[in-house]
Structures are given as structure tokens and as C-alpha cells.
C-alpha positions, -999 to 999 in steps of 0.1 A, spaced: 794 15 161 799 -26 155 769 -25 131 787 1 110 822 -15 111 811 -50 105 777 -55 89 777 -91 86 786 -91 127 758 -65 133 735 -86 115 740 -115 132 737 -104 162 704 -84 154 688 -118 143 691 -110 107 686 -142 88 722 -152 75 710 -176 48 693 -172 14 690 -135 9 714 -129 34 743 -114 7 718 -90 -8 706 -79 22 741 -69 32 747 -53 -3 718 -33 -2 725 -20 35 760 -10 24 747 7 -7 720 24 14 749 37 37 770 46 4 738 70 -4 734 83 29 771 93 27 763 109 -9 733 126 8 757 142 38 781 161 12 754 167 -12 733 189 12 758 203 36 750 234 17 713 234 30 729 243 67 760 257 59 763 278 24 747 310 39 769 307 68 801 304 48 794 329 22 782 357 48 816 349 71 794 340 103 817 306 100 847 297 86 840 264 60 858 239 77 842 248 112 812 249 97 809 214 82 825 201 113 796 220 135 769 208 107 783 170 109 779 167 146 744 181 144 735 158 117 746 129 140 724 141 169 693 148 145 694 113 136 680 102 171 650 131 177 627 110 155 616 84 133 584 98 117 598 98 82 615 68 84 584 50 89 565 67 62 595 51 37 594 20 53 557 10 53 543 39 34 552 47 -1 559 13 -19 540 -24 -10 568 -41 9 550 -73 6 556 -72 -33 592 -62 -36 627 -79 -28 659 -64 -15 673 -63 -51 646 -40 -64 655 -14 -33 691 -22 -45 685 -9 -76 666 25 -66 691 30 -43 718 32 -75 698 53 -92 695 79 -61 732 75 -61 741 85 -97 717 112 -96 730 129 -66 766 126 -80 756 140 -115 740 172 -97 769 174 -70 794 178 -102 776 203 -118 770 222 -82 730 218 -84 714 218 -50 685 193 -62 670 168 -39 690 137 -25 653 129 -9 635 128 -43 665 112 -59 658 83 -35 620 83 -38 624 81 -74 647 55 -76 624 35 -51 592 42 -73 608 33 -104 625 -1 -96 591 -12 -78 568 -2 -107 588 -23 -134 591 -51 -109 557 -53 -93 537 -28 -117 517 5 -105 498 -9 -79 529 -17 -58 534 20 -56 513 42 -27 507 71 -50 484 84 -25 509 88 0 531 97 -24 517 129 -34 501 133 2 537 134 19 562 139 -10 550 163 -42 526 182 -18 557 190 3 577 194 -24 559 225 -39 548 238 -7 580 235 15 598 262 -8 575 288 -10 564 289 24 602 290 34 605 314 9 574 337 18 586 332 56 624 344 46 614 370 27 593 387 53 620 380 79 647 394 58 622 428 50 616 431 90 652 426 99 663 454 74 637 474 89 643 473 124 679 479 123 680 504 95 695 530 122 720 508 131 757 510 116 767 485 92 794 467 112 771 463 143 743 448 123 765 427 107 782 413 138 751 409 154 733 387 126 764 369 120 767 354 157 725 346 150 735 330 119 756 305 139 723 293 158 700 291 130 728 272 111 731 249 135 692 242 139 691 235 100 716 210 106 696 193 134 671 195 114 689 180 83 695 151 102 663 143 118 645 147 82 671 130 58 693 105 82 655 92 90 651 83 46 683 59 48 670 41 82 635 37 62 652 21 34 673 0 56 640 -11 76 626 -16 43 649 -39 35 648 -61 66 611 -65 63 609 -76 28 638 -102 39 614 -114 66 639 -104 96 613 -77 107 579 -78 110 556 -54 88 554 -17 104 583 -20 126 604 9 137 641 11 128 664 -8 151 689 13 171 716 -2 150 703 17 118 697 45 136 733 50 149 749 36 112 724 61 95 736 89 115 772 81 113 771 80 75 752 111 67 776 128 91 809 114 77 792 130 43 786 162 57 823 169 69 835 157 38 815 188 26 799 192 -7 821 225 -17 806 228 -55 769 232 -41 776 250 -12 797 277 -36 763 276 -58 737 282 -30 758 306 -13 770 327 -38 751 315 -70 715 329 -61 719 364 -47 751 383 -26 737 375 6 746 393 38 743 380 70 707 397 80 695 378 49 716 344 57 702 347 92 661 349 79 672 324 53 682 296 79 655 304 106 628 300 81 644 264 66 647 250 100 611 260 113 599 244 84 619 215 81 616 203 118 577 210 122 575 189 90 595 159 105 572 156 133 546 150 109 564 127 87 563 147 59 595 135 39 604 168 22 636 179 3 658 200 27 672 213 -6 639 228 -20 632 244 15 668 261 23 668 271 -17 637 285 -12 646 301 17 679 320 -2 657 330 -31 630 347 -6 660 362 16 670 380 -18 634 392 -27 629 406 7 662 428 6 655 461 -13 676 463 -44 691 431 -38 694 410 -72 680 373 -75 701 353 -102 669 337 -118 692 319 -143 708 298 -117 676 295 -98 657 283 -132 685 259 -133 679 245 -103 640 241 -108 646 222 -140 670 197 -120 638 194 -96 617 185 -120 641 163 -137 652 145 -102 619 118 -96 618 107 -135 653 107 -133 662 86 -109 631 66 -115 646 53 -148 680 45 -136 665 26 -106 638 6 -129 672 -6 -151 691 -11 -122 666 -28 -101 653 -50 -131 691 -63 -137 698 -67 -101 666 -92 -99 682 -116 -122 702 -128 -92 734 -126 -80 754 -122 -116 728 -90 -122 736 -79 -89 776 -77 -97 766 -62 -132 747 -33 -115 773 -26 -88 801 -27 -114 786 -2 -134 778 22 -108 811 23 -91 825 28 -126 801 58 -133 808 70 -96 848 67 -104 842 87 -137 823 119 -119 850 121 -95 876 121 -122 856 146 -141 852 170 -107 890 170 -103 894 192 -137 875 221 -119 881 214 -78 858 234 -56 872 232 -19 871 252 15 898 276 5 878 288 -30 842 278 -20 833 318 -18 843 327 -54 814 335 -73 806 305 -97 809 314 -135 773 303 -140 762 330 -121 778 356 -139 774 342 -172 743 321 -171 761 294 -188 
């Protein structure tokens, strides 16, 4: 925990050079953990939105369980972290300042979509920011587009489809098998099952998403010469990344939880169980083979599939369409911001300070805007206006 409380001391303990690039290295590590924190509250909905919507778990209990399991999941694998630290960009042709710019692009996109209550991909925001900053600084050849296509873009398209199909079939089977069971007994049984399935999604989320920050910090240490190319994340990096995403998760991204739980379809407990089980299986399988997929895409696909799988259920395609538009914009939007921030930060200490001040100002502005229409644990299950009006 020393690494999380005192980054300077931790870096000294673990042999990171404290001269030359040390200041920017520390800045990047702190910024990476800030991104991890936003990833946590942005993606809490992935694991717990359906359980909160069906009443299987109380809102504050749900985010507490999710936070603990996110932390535990961070220790299960490092395959996704290795994909990011040595697979997406050429670590020999970028600097910590470029990584800093990419992180700023990802954080701003996360906050903007959180304000709008849109379940966009924190993962793709990170990839977009990093790719944009690297491309501008070192040219397109510094981006490993083959890896991007194989381990980012293809899973981005395939994973929500797979989760949606599995969730749809599971929902259909669940209602078929329990058609003669009274609704009270069926609801109670599937709510109990949801506690398990939602917990698995939280564990899977920690396994997949916490690794992305681990990979970014490891990449930073490699570019600074503090770790050898191809190194795995040090233990302190795993602890810090897991802690940051857990704290963000406990904060609760209530705006996105409302959209995913109530905005797409009116979820019942059999649908929630099916959506969560399908998402957990998809994410855990992908994490073990190093696919840096979007848990948001997977869980959203599962929710839509559960709506299709239930006879006469209403799927609010207007809300789903808004989500898909956000998905399509995530990579390029974060890439543009990341490129601008990375280019400015590369000009030296003054550039880094300017980028940091602008990012803090934007974040503060977004937070103030969110206070005009607060969403919290007590009103999270109110149906959002965009679900009923399409506005």
C-alpha cells in the first residue's frame, strides 16, 4: 500500500530512476491511477446495474461487493496488461509525456460520457488516447495496427454479439423452464442467482479492466528505462491499479447504472441473471487469452439480448442507438484529445503543466454540470427521461 500512498517513495524502493524523467514518470503514474478510478465508477454499471434494477441487491451493497471483487480480480491475470505494455504501440518510440497525453484523452471522454449517462467503453477511450498521442508523436508505424485489429477491434465487434446471443438464449430457456412456476418463487430464485452472477461479472471486470492501467504504468516504466522491454507489471503496480479501480467502483457510477439497468429494457430477475452470466463467461474467457475487450460492450450486449429473449419484452432501441453512436465515437474522439494533449505535454514541463491544468478545469466543469441533475443510490431506479422520450 506504500506505493499507493506515497508514489515517490514507492518508485525509489522499486528502483525507478529519480533523475531526468522522474517527474513526468510520477505524473503519468498518478494520472494512470486517476484514469483507473474513473474506469471504476464509469463501469460499475457493467456488473451491478441489472441486479440493482431487479432489486436483487440494494444499491450501496451492490457497489461494495463489486469494489471488493474488482480488487480481487486484479490479481488473477496479467495477459491483458502485457498486451497493452508491449503490443499496441512501439514502446521504444514513445515517451512518458505521450502516454500522459493519451491518459488525459481517455479521462475526459470517460467523464463526458458519464455525465450523459452513456455506457461507453473506458477501454477504448484508453486505446484511442494512446494511439492518437503515439501516432502524432512518432508516426503511424509506431502503432501496431495488426494487434489493434486482432485484440481490440475484432473483440469490440464480436463480444457484444456473443454476449447478446448467449443472454437471449439463456433468457428464453429460463422462462421456458420456469413457465409453470409462480412468479414470486421464480423471482426469488433468480434474484439469489443474480448475486452470484453479478459477483462473477465484478471479478471478471477487475481481471480485465484493472490490467489496462497496469499495462499503461508498466509501459511508462519501460519507456523511462526503469523496466526492461516485455516486463510484467511489478507487484506494487498490481496493488495500486486494483485499489484505484475498487475505490472508483465503490463511489458508484449511478448515472450509467440507471441507463443500463432501466434505460434499455425493463429487466426482470431471469433476464438479469442471464445477462450477467453471459457477460461474465465472455469477459473471463477473453481475459485469459489477452483480448483487451470492452466490458461495457459485453454487458450492454447481454442486457439487449436479455430483452430480445423475453417474449413481448420492450427493447428501447433509441437508447441502444445512442450507446452505439458513443461506441463508434470513443476511439477517434479520445484519439484526437490524446494527440493534442500528448503533443503539448511533449514540449516540456510547461506543456505538461498546461495540459494538467486544462484537464482539471474540464473535469471540474463536468462535475459541476452533473450536480444540476444528480443521480444517486436513492433515485437510481427511476426510469431516465431518454428512455421514455428518446431525447
